[in-house]
C-alpha positions in Angstrom: 7.9 -42.3 -3.6 7.3 -39.1 -1.6 9.9 -36.4 -2.1 11.0 -34.6 1.0 13.7 -32.2 1.9 15.3 -30.7 5.0 16.8 -27.7 3.2 15.7 -24.2 4.3 14.2 -21.9 1.7 16.7 -20.1 -0.5 16.5 -17.3 -3.0 13.4 -15.7 -1.5 13.9 -12.0 -2.3 10.8 -10.9 -0.4 10.1 -12.6 2.9 7.0 -11.8 4.9 7.2 -9.3 7.7 5.7 -11.9 10.0 6.5 -15.4 8.7 6.9 -18.8 10.2 10.5 -19.9 9.4 11.5 -23.1 7.8 12.6 -25.8 10.4 15.4 -27.4 8.4 15.6 -30.4 10.7 12.1 -31.4 9.6 11.2 -33.2 6.4 8.6 -31.6 4.2 6.2 -32.6 1.5 6.8 -29.2 -0.2 8.9 -30.4 -3.1 6.0 -32.6 -4.3 3.7 -29.5 -4.5 6.5 -27.5 -6.2 6.9 -30.2 -8.8 3.1 -30.3 -9.3 3.0 -26.5 -9.9 5.5 -27.0 -12.7 3.4 -29.8 -14.2 0.4 -27.6 -14.1 2.2 -25.0 -16.2 2.9 -22.3 -13.7 6.0 -23.0 -11.6 6.0 -21.6 -8.1 7.9 -18.3 -7.4 10.5 -18.5 -4.6 8.1 -17.2 -1.9 5.5 -19.8 -2.9 8.1 -22.5 -2.7 8.9 -21.2 0.8 5.3 -21.4 1.9 4.8 -24.9 0.6 7.9 -26.2 2.3 6.9 -24.7 5.6 3.2 -25.5 5.5 3.9 -29.2 4.7 6.6 -29.8 7.3 6.3 -33.2 9.1 6.7 -33.3 12.8 9.2 -36.1 13.5 7.6 -36.8 16.9 4.2 -37.6 15.5 4.9 -38.3 11.8 2.1 -35.9 10.9 1.9 -32.4 9.5 3.3 -29.9 12.0 0.7 -27.2 11.1 -3.0 -27.7 11.1 -3.7 -24.1 10.1 -2.0 -22.0 7.4 -2.7 -18.3 7.3 -1.7 -16.4 4.1 -2.1 -12.6 4.1 -0.7 -10.5 1.3 -1.2 -7.5 -1.0 -4.0 -7.6 -3.5 -3.0 -9.4 -6.8 0.5 -9.8 -5.6 1.0 -12.9 -3.4 -0.3 -15.4 -5.9 -2.7 -17.0 -3.5 -4.8 -18.6 -6.2 -1.7 -20.0 -8.0 -0.5 -21.3 -4.7 -3.7 -23.1 -3.8 -4.3 -25.0 -7.0 -1.2 -27.3 -6.8 -1.4 -27.4 -3.0 -5.0 -28.7 -3.1 -4.3 -31.0 -6.0 -1.4 -32.5 -4.2 -3.6 -33.3 -1.2 -6.0 -35.2 -3.5 -3.4 -37.3 -5.3 -0.3 -37.7 -3.1 0.2 -41.3 -1.9 1.5 -39.9 1.4 -2.1 -39.0 2.4 -3.5 -42.4 1.3 -6.3 -41.2 -0.9 -9.9 -40.6 0.1 -9.2 -37.0 0.9 -12.0 -34.5 1.3 -11.3 -30.9 0.2 -13.7 -28.0 0.6 -12.9 -24.6 -1.0 -15.0 -21.6 0.1 -14.9 -18.0 -1.1 -16.7 -14.8 -0.2 -20.0 -16.3 -1.5 -21.0 -19.8 -2.8 -21.2 -18.4 -6.3 -17.7 -17.0 -6.0 -16.4 -20.4 -4.9 -18.2 -22.2 -7.8 -16.9 -19.7 -10.3 -13.3 -20.1 -9.2 -13.6 -23.9 -9.0 -15.1 -24.2 -12.5 -13.5 -21.4 -14.5 -10.0 -21.3 -12.9 -9.2 -24.6 -11.2 -11.0 -26.9 -13.5 -9.8 -25.3 -16.7 -6.2 -25.4 -15.5 -6.4 -29.1 -14.4 -7.9 -30.1 -17.8 -5.0 -28.5 -19.6 -2.5 -30.6 -17.7 -2.0 -33.8 -19.7 -0.7 -35.8 -16.8 -3.5 -34.7 -14.4 -6.7 -34.5 -16.5 -7.0 -38.3 -16.7 -6.8 -38.7 -12.9 -10.2 -37.1 -12.2 -13.7 -36.4 -13.5 -15.9 -33.4 -12.9 -19.4 -33.5 -11.4 -21.1 -30.3 -12.5 -24.6 -30.6 -11.0 -25.6 -27.4 -9.2 -24.7 -27.6 -5.5 -23.1 -31.0 -6.1 -20.0 -29.8 -7.9 -16.9 -31.9 -7.3 -13.6 -33.1 -8.7 -13.8 -36.9 -8.1 -10.3 -38.5 -8.2 -9.5 -42.1 -9.1 -8.2 -42.8 -5.6 -11.5 -41.7 -4.0 -10.5 -38.1 -3.1 -13.1 -35.4 -3.7 -12.6 -31.6 -4.0 -15.7 -29.4 -3.9 -16.6 -25.7 -3.9 -18.9 -24.6 -1.1 -20.6 -21.9 0.8 -19.5 -19.9 3.7 -21.6 -22.0 6.1 -20.4 -24.9 8.1 -21.9 -27.4 5.6 -19.3 -29.6 3.9 -21.0 -29.2 0.5 -21.2 -32.8 -0.4 -17.8 -33.9 1.0 -19.5 -36.2 3.6 -18.9 -36.2 7.3 -15.2 -35.6 7.2 -12.9 -32.9 5.9 -9.2 -33.0 5.3 -8.6 -29.5 3.9 -10.9 -26.5 4.3 -10.1 -23.3 2.5 -11.5 -20.0 3.7 -10.7 -17.6 0.9 -11.3 -13.8 1.0 -11.2 -14.2 4.8 -11.6 -10.4 5.3 -15.3 -10.8 4.5 -16.0 -13.1 7.4 -17.7 -11.2 10.3 -16.9 -13.9 12.9 -15.6 -17.5 13.5 -18.8 -19.3 12.3 -17.2 -20.6 9.0 -14.2 -22.0 10.9 -16.3 -23.4 13.7 -18.6 -25.1 11.1 -15.6 -26.8 9.5 -13.8 -27.9 12.7 -16.0 -30.9 13.7 -15.6 -32.4 10.2 -11.8 -32.1 10.6 -11.4 -33.4 14.1 -11.1 -37.1 13.2 -8.7 -36.7 10.3 -5.0 -37.2 11.1 -3.5 -34.5 8.8 -6.4 -32.1 8.5 -5.5 -28.5 7.6 -7.4 -25.2 7.5 -6.1 -22.8 4.9 -7.0 -19.1 5.3 -6.1 -16.7 2.6 -6.8 -13.0 2.3 -5.7 -9.4 1.8 -6.3 -6.7 4.4 -9.4 -4.7 3.4 -9.3 -0.9 3.0 -12.0 1.2 4.7 -14.1 1.1 1.5 -14.4 -2.7 1.9 -14.0 -3.0 5.7 -17.5 -1.8 6.5 -18.6 -2.3 10.1 -19.1 -6.0 10.8 -16.7 -7.3 8.2 -13.1 -8.3 9.0 -13.0 -9.0 12.8 -12.4 -12.7 12.0 -9.2 -12.0 10.0 -8.1 -9.4 12.4 -8.2 -11.7 15.3 -6.6 -14.6 13.4 -3.8 -12.3 12.4 -3.2 -11.1 15.9 -3.0 -14.6 17.3 -0.7 -15.8 14.5 1.7 -12.9 14.8 2.0 -13.5 18.5 2.9 -17.1 17.8 5.6 -16.1 15.3 7.0 -13.6 17.8 7.1 -16.4 20.4 9.0 -18.7 18.1 6.2 -21.3 17.8 6.9 -24.0 15.2 3.6 -25.9 15.4 -0.2 -25.3 15.1 -0.4 -22.2 12.9 2.0 -21.3 10.0 1.7 -17.6 9.2 2.8 -15.9 6.0 2.0 -12.2 6.4 3.4 -9.9 3.8 3.1 -6.4 5.1 5.2 -3.2 5.0 6.8 -1.9 8.2 4.5 0.6 9.8 5.7 4.2 9.2 7.5 3.4 5.9 6.8 5.8 3.0 3.8 4.4 1.2 4.8 6.1 -2.0 8.3 4.8 -2.1 8.8 1.8 -4.5 11.3 0.4 -2.0 8.4 0.0 0.4 6.4 -1.8 -2.2 9.2 -4.2 -3.0 9.6 -5.0 0.7 6.1 -6.5 1.0 5.0 -7.4 -2.6 6.6 -10.7 -3.6 5.1 -10.6 -7.0 6.2 -7.1 -7.9 8.4 -7.1 -10.9 7.4 -10.7 -11.7 3.6 -11.0 -12.0 2.8 -7.3 -11.4 4.5 -4.3 -13.0 5.6 -1.4 -10.8 3.6 1.1 -12.8 0.4 -0.7 -11.9 1.1 -0.2 -8.2 2.0 3.4 -8.9 -1.4 3.8 -10.6 -3.2 2.4 -7.6 -1.2 4.6 -5.3 -2.2 7.7 -7.2 -5.9 6.9 -7.6 -6.9 5.2 -4.4 -7.5 6.9 -1.0 -4.3 6.4 0.9 -5.9 4.5 3.7 -7.3 2.0 1.2 -4.0 1.7 -0.6 -2.0 1.2 2.6 -4.4 -1.6 3.7 -4.8 -3.5 0.5 -1.3 -3.2 -0.8 0.9 -2.6 2.3 -1.1 -4.7 4.7 -1.6 -2.0 7.3 -4.7 -2.1 9.5 -7.3 0.4 8.1 -8.1 3.2 10.4 -10.5 6.1 10.1 -7.6 8.5 10.6 -5.5 9.3 7.6 -1.8 8.3 7.8 0.2 11.5 8.3 3.8 12.7 8.2 4.9 10.0 5.8 6.7 12.3 3.4 8.4 14.7 5.8 8.6 13.3 9.3 7.0 15.6 11.9 10.2 15.9 14.0 12.0 17.2 10.9 9.3 19.7 10.1 8.9 20.9 13.7 12.7 21.5 13.8 12.3 24.0 11.0 9.9 26.3 12.9 11.2 29.9 13.5 8.5 32.3 14.8 10.8 35.2 14.2 11.6 34.4 10.6 11.4 37.2 8.1 12.6 37.8 4.5 15.0 40.3 3.1 14.7 41.8 -0.4 11.7 41.0 -2.5 9.3 38.1 -2.0 7.3 36.0 -4.5 3.6 35.9 -4.1 2.0 32.5 -4.8 -1.7 31.9 -5.6 -3.6 28.6 -5.4 -7.3 27.7 -5.7 -8.8 24.2 -5.0 -10.2 22.3 -7.9 -13.8 22.8 -6.6 -13.1 26.5 -6.4 -14.3 26.6 -2.8 -11.0 27.5 -1.1 -8.2 29.8 -2.0 -4.7 30.5 -0.6 -2.1 33.3 -0.8 1.4 32.9 0.4 4.8 34.6 0.2 8.3 33.1 0.0 11.6 35.0 0.3 15.2 34.6 1.3 16.4 35.4 4.8 19.5 37.3 5.7 21.2 34.0 6.7 20.5 32.5 3.3 17.7 30.1 4.4 14.2 30.3 3.0 11.2 32.1 4.6 7.8 30.5 4.0 4.6 32.2 5.1 0.9 31.6 4.4 -0.7 35.0 4.2 -4.3 34.1 3.6 -6.5 32.8 5.0 -5.0 33.9 8.3 -4.3 37.6 8.3 -7.4 39.5 7.0 -9.4 36.5 5.8 -10.8 34.2 8.4 -9.4 30.6 8.5 -11.8 28.1 7.0 -13.4 30.7 4.7 -15.4 29.1 1.9 -15.4 30.8 -1.5 -12.8 32.7 -3.5 -14.5 36.2 -4.1 -11.9 37.7 -1.8 -8.9 36.5 -3.6 -8.5 39.1 -6.4 -8.8 42.2 -4.3 -6.7 40.7 -1.5 -3.9 39.7 -3.9 -3.9 43.2 -5.5 -3.7 44.7 -2.0 -0.7 42.6 -1.1 1.0 43.5 -4.4 0.5 47.1 -3.8 1.7 47.0 -0.2 4.8 44.7 -0.4 7.9 44.5 -2.5 7.0 41.5 -4.7 9.3 40.3 -7.5 6.6 38.2 -9.2 3.3 36.4 -8.7 3.5 32.7 -9.4 0.4 30.9 -10.7 0.0 27.3 -12.1 -1.8 28.0 -15.3 -3.2 24.4 -15.3 -5.1 25.0 -12.2 -8.2 27.1 -11.3 -6.0 30.0 -10.0 -5.2 30.7 -13.7 -8.3 32.9 -13.6 -6.3 35.5 -11.7 -3.5 35.8 -14.3 -5.2 38.4 -16.4 -6.5 40.7 -13.5 -3.0 40.7 -12.0 -1.2 41.4 -15.3 -3.8 44.0 -16.2 -3.0 45.8 -12.9 0.6 46.0 -14.1 2.3 43.3 -12.0 4.6 40.5 -13.2 3.2 37.0 -13.3 5.2 33.8 -13.7 3.4 30.7 -15.1 5.7 27.7 -14.8 5.1 24.5 -16.7 4.6 21.0 -15.3 8.3 19.9 -15.4 9.3 23.2 -13.7 6.9 22.6 -10.9 7.9 18.9 -10.5 11.5 20.0 -10.2 10.5 22.6 -7.7 8.7 20.0 -5.6 12.0 18.1 -5.4 14.0 21.2 -4.4 11.5 22.1 -1.6 11.7 18.6 -0.3 15.5 18.6 -0.3 15.5 21.9 1.6 13.5 20.3 4.5 16.4 18.0 5.2 14.1 15.0 5.0 15.7 13.6 1.9 17.4 10.2 2.2 18.4 9.6 -1.4 22.2 9.5 -1.6 22.3 11.9 -4.6 20.1 14.4 -2.7 22.2 14.1 0.4 25.4 14.6 -1.6 24.2 17.9 -3.1 22.8 19.3 0.1 24.5 22.6 1.0 22.7 23.0 4.3 20.2 25.6 3.1 16.8 25.0 4.8 13.2 26.2 4.6 12.0 28.0 7.7 8.4 28.5 8.6 6.3 30.2 11.3 4.5 27.1 12.6 1.2 28.0 10.9 -1.4 25.4 11.4 -2.6 25.3 7.8 0.9 24.7 6.4 1.6 22.1 9.1 -1.5 20.3 8.2 -0.6 20.3 4.5 2.9 18.9 5.1 1.4 16.2 7.3 -1.0 15.1 4.6 1.1 15.3 1.5 2.2 12.3 -0.5 4.5 12.1 -3.5 3.8 10.7 -6.9 6.8 9.6 -9.0 6.5 11.1 -12.5 9.7 9.5 -13.9 13.3 10.4 -14.3 13.7 11.0 -10.6 11.0 13.8 -10.5 7.9 13.8 -8.4 4.9 16.0 -7.6 2.8 16.4 -4.5 -0.9 15.3 -4.0 -3.1 15.0 -0.9 -4.3 11.7 0.5 -7.9 11.8 -0.8 -9.2 13.4 2.3 -11.2 16.6 2.6 -8.1 18.5 3.7 -6.1 20.4 1.1 -2.4 20.7 0.6 -2.9 24.1 -1.0 -0.7 25.9 1.6 2.2 23.6 0.7 1.7 24.1 -3.0 2.0 27.9 -2.4 5.5 27.3 -0.9 6.7 25.2 -3.9 5.4 27.9 -6.4 6.8 30.7 -4.3 10.3 29.2 -4.1 10.3 28.8 -7.8 9.4 32.4 -8.3 12.2 33.5 -6.0 14.7 31.3 -7.8 13.7 33.0 -11.1 13.2 36.6 -10.2 14.3 37.4 -6.6 15.9 40.8 -6.1 18.3 41.2 -3.2 18.0 44.2 -0.9 19.9 47.3 -1.8 22.9 47.8 0.5 23.0 50.8 2.8 25.3 53.5 1.4 27.6 55.3 3.8 28.3 58.8 2.8 31.7 60.3 3.8 32.3 63.9 4.0 
């Protein structure tokens, strides 16, 4: 007896951004696949149950499957595509509803990849299932590999060509895995003729979105076009032809916010731990992370203004801004020691913060490579301005200037890592961009004001945050050639002012 249901999916904590909804008026073969996943030792997660129920809906007008293509797009190592396909394809081979004699072709990026997954993953799992292993035998001859089932069904791995790899002249299910690697429609067009005469044929296409590192010219146009067409069908409310399950984050969301990750990663917290995603976020170029983990189309341009929105930052420009009292001088040198930055931070008469990049920009030409100018220019600024302290991160290359500045008789502040992390948070709060309820609650309205300098604007546009635990974070750039050094100056300078700022002396009125 075939188990069917008309119930819509329930308890799906992470639905796809673009997903074909369940049609509750239709019966579905999904419960049979869900039961088989349990028998194979790895029960489906809620999002996989949802996919199975939708993909195997039966059109009551025809009595056949409503969808002849199923497109699954999701974050790397997070959607469980492999775990979804094993019960799905096994069900096709053994379910009485299909009548036996089914032909299944599973492809991957290369023929060797397909064989490896077929042999080392699928075969091993099937052999461990006591109720399944007696239902098939394995043919292991090279280029003739197949699971041959007692009812005449056959499941084979194959190449990316149109050949059916031993499955005969007909094909009931074709799988195009790692679809991002297909340069065009040739694989799909090669399978189509073998599927035309089969009443419930389905093409399953599964992939992540490739980052620029993978999406070299000529690779991913096939998946890009399939996704475009499928999304259009979802938006039009189509309930036949193509079933789409596209887990992606909303464009413009903060890529470093775990809330963004949970919105598009159905396996997060279940099969993948959050700290693993954080590690990828910190180590990968942002454009690659956003493509492969958030499902955003990779572009040569680096995503910008994701930490502080541009409209917020532009609203803080004050060309007439100036400090009162002493200022803190901040010093930063890039890790390759090719670029250096000097900046001052102070308090204004109205209580807001004054931020200014001094060099390069005043006496040092913008874009200057090398740091020979930094020591004499820093000492010149210290001699000519009322500076309460010079702030240097002793863990970074600018530490080489600590001794010369102290030797010249000036105060130097060298904060530790936790101090700087806390200062990053306070700088961010003072932009007014914070959305965290606790940050909003403690906001006293004090803001940073800046002069609209291009180098600082660029740094704020490029910055991303890294969560370091306990609600603290630090700033890093996006793996591009641009530096966030000017922004780091402002964080250090604000910390120096908080520790050692001296207010201006009041004017004394003398009465005679």
